[in-house]
Structure formats: structure tokens, C-alpha cells
C-alpha angles and dihedrals in degrees: 000000000000092000090054091049091050090049090054091052091051091054092049089051101046104033095070089050091049092050090047090054090047090051092050089051092050091049089051091051092047092049093048090063094049122094102252125146113264096247094049092047092050092051093048093047092047091052091049090047090051090052093049092045092051091050090050093049096046099047111019095040090041096236092136090073096047124108122263092248090068091059092046090055097042097052097057090043091053092048090049092051092048091051091051090049088052089061091054097047092068090059093049092054091047091051091050088066091048095244103129096179122037114221 
């Protein structure tokens, strides 16, 4: 009996998130067929993608139940990785123009 009750709670917890993700997807599809400027459409779609990614991370990857210390360690690590990637992007642009060594 307790397993069935726990299963019911899981459905009540994850079905609204699933339908929210489905609604965000449908809004993205609807907006992609509207006549927005490219810059405005990219910004709107990126914000919607960020919202759906955060919902997926929080509920389907069970990060909503984690302790606060996990978030406080993930945020600086993510910023560090992005800063290191920023150092590499300059080389990739330089190599696109076939100038291997800047002078």
C-alpha cells in the first residue's frame, strides 16, 4: 500500500512539470512561426529554453531536493569553466582566419 501511495505522490509532483515543459515547447513552436525580428525571437526563445532547462534540472534530475551547499559549489565551478572556455574562444576565431600565430 505504501508503494502505491508513494507512486501517486510522484505522479502529482511530476505531471505538472511535464505539462509545463510541454506548454513551453508549444509556445516556442507558436512563436517561431510569428513574424518577429530575428534578434527579438532569439532572445525570447533563449529565455524559454532557459526556463525549460531549469525545470528539467530541478525536477527530473532531482536537484530541487538537494542541499544548498551543492548549489554553492556548482555555481563557482560553472563560472570557472565558462571563464576557461572564454580563453579558448579567442584561439578558435583566430584559427578561422587561418592565422595560427598572432603577431
